[in-house]
N, C-alpha and C positions, 0 to 999 in steps of 0.2 A: 504494500500500500504506500502510495506517495505521501510525502509530508504535505499537510494542508492546514495552514494556520486558521482557516475559517471554521475548522472543526474543534478548535480549542476553546472551551467555554469557561468563562469566569465573569464575575460581576454581581451586581445587586438586583438585576432584573428578574425577579422570581415571583411567582404567584402560586397560591394553593386554592383549589376549588373543591367543594364537597357537594354531594347530592344524595338524596335517598337512592338506594339500590333499586333500579327499575329496569326491566328488560328493554324498555324503549330508550334508555340512555344511549346517546350516540357520541362518537368522537367529534370534537369541534372541527368544522370545515376548514380547509386550507385558506379560505377567503377571510377567516377571522384573524385579524392582525394580533400580534403579541400585545398584551395589555388591554385588549378589548374584551368585553364581557362574553363569556361562552354561551350565555343565554340559558333559559329555563331548561332543566331544573337546577343548573349549577349556581352555587353561591361562592363568591370570592371571600376567603377567610381573612383577607387583609395582611397586615405586616407579619413577617416571620422573623425568627432568630436562629442563627447558626446553620443556615443553609437548608437545602432539601436533599434527602437521601432516598435512593431506590436500591434495594438489596435483594439479590436472589442467590439462594444456596441450595444445591442439590446434594443430598447425602446418598452414598452408595455402599452396598455390601459386597465385599470380595467373594467370588466363588473360586475355590481352589480344588485342584485334583492332584493325585499323587505324582503323576508323571511330569508335571511342569512346575517350575519354581515360582513363576509369576501367576497371579490370578488370571484365569482364562475368561472371566466375565466380571463385570462390576454392575450389579443390578441396582437400579434406583429404588431407594426405600423411603425417601422423604424429600419434599421440596418446600422451601420457605421463601415467600416473596413478601417484602415489606416496603411500605412508603412511610417515611419518617421526617418530621420536622418539629419545630417548636412554634406555636402560634403566639404572637406578641400582642395581639389585641385581646384584652381580657373582657369578654362579654358572654352573655348567656348562650348565644348561638354557638360560639366556639367551644364553650364547655360541653354543650350537648354533643357536638360533632366529635370532640376529642375523647369523650367517655362512652359514647354510645348508649347513654342512660339518661333518664330524666325527661322532663317536659319543660318547654319554654312558653311563658304567657306574658303578654304585654298589655298594660293599661296605658293608653295614649294620654299625654298631657293636654290640658286645655289652656286657655289664656290666663286662668286664675288658679289652676290646680296642677301640681306636679304629677307626672306619670311614673311608671316603673316597669321594669322587666324582671320577671322571676324565673329562676332555673330551679325546679323542684325535683328532688330525688326521692323516690318512694321505696318501700320495702321490697318491691318486686324487681328482680334482675332479669332482663330480657336480652336476647341477641338482636341487635339492630344493625343491619347491614347498610353500608354506604358505598357510594362510588367516589373515589378520590382522584383528583387531577393535579398534575404539576405543569406549570407553564413557564418555561425558561427562555429568555431572549438570548440568542447566540450573538455575541458582539462581532463575530467575524463576518456574517452575512446579514445581520439584523433581522433574521427570521426566527420563528419559534421552534423550540424543541419541546415536545409535549409527551407526557406519560400519563396514562389513565389506567387505574386499577378498577375493574368493573364491579367486583363484589368484595368489600373489605369488612373485616370485623376489628373494631378498635381494641387494642391490647395494651395501650400505654398505662403506666402508673402515673396518674395525673396528680401533680402537686404544684400549687402556685406559691411562689415566694415573692413577697413585696419588700423591697429594700431601697436604700438611697442611691446606690451606685450603678444599678443595672435595671433594665426593663424586666418586669414580671413576664412570665411565659407559661404557656399550657403545652405540655408534652402531647404530641400527636403521632401515634404509631399505629398504622393500619396493616393487619395481616391479610393478604389477598387469598381468596379462595376461588375455585372454579365456579363460574356463573353460568348456570344452565337456563336461567330465565324462568318465567312463569310456566309451569307445567312442562318444563324441560324443552321449551321451544327453541333454545339456542344450542345448536349441535354443529360442530363440537363446542364444548363449553369454552367460553372465553375467560381469560384471567387478567391479562394486562396488554397494553399496546404502547410502544415507543415510536414516536414519529419525529423525524427531522424534516421540517418544511423547507422546500427548495424555492428560492426566489424566482419570480417569473423572468423570462428573457426579454 
């Protein structure tokens, strides 16, 4: 592969999107510029801290036979895919997205009465699946590099720390699972997609 500086990515142009896990969720079109809203049902989570991380790990079991020193097969036994960041905007919606638990309710303010937004956690633990998206602007060609995990289960240990010297943050760690859609109508099951958008000529 030839050296290509346009494929070296660094910088602050990062966005995180979340959406409820729906079989109708689609990858943003190439006509959507970096930094533009992805549209319904995706919600921009705002500022982040410490970058975005996409991790995939495949574990394998060696199969050995008497006649050969090296394993003759390595069978896949587990695969882990995760999308991770820290959300720097402390609000009820981000808490709900990062924990996969609780409900958000808002009472709008009026001209004379303050409003509020509540994030309520109940005694029931449920599995709430989300779609997570990373939108990164490549400084080399100024186009988007995008990653979408279609069906994620939040696994982060969420702890908020408020202090003088640094922004508070909400840990966001989504474990990706195969998404077969409603009634298994997505075949084969989708897990994640990475796309490097190419500038028009």
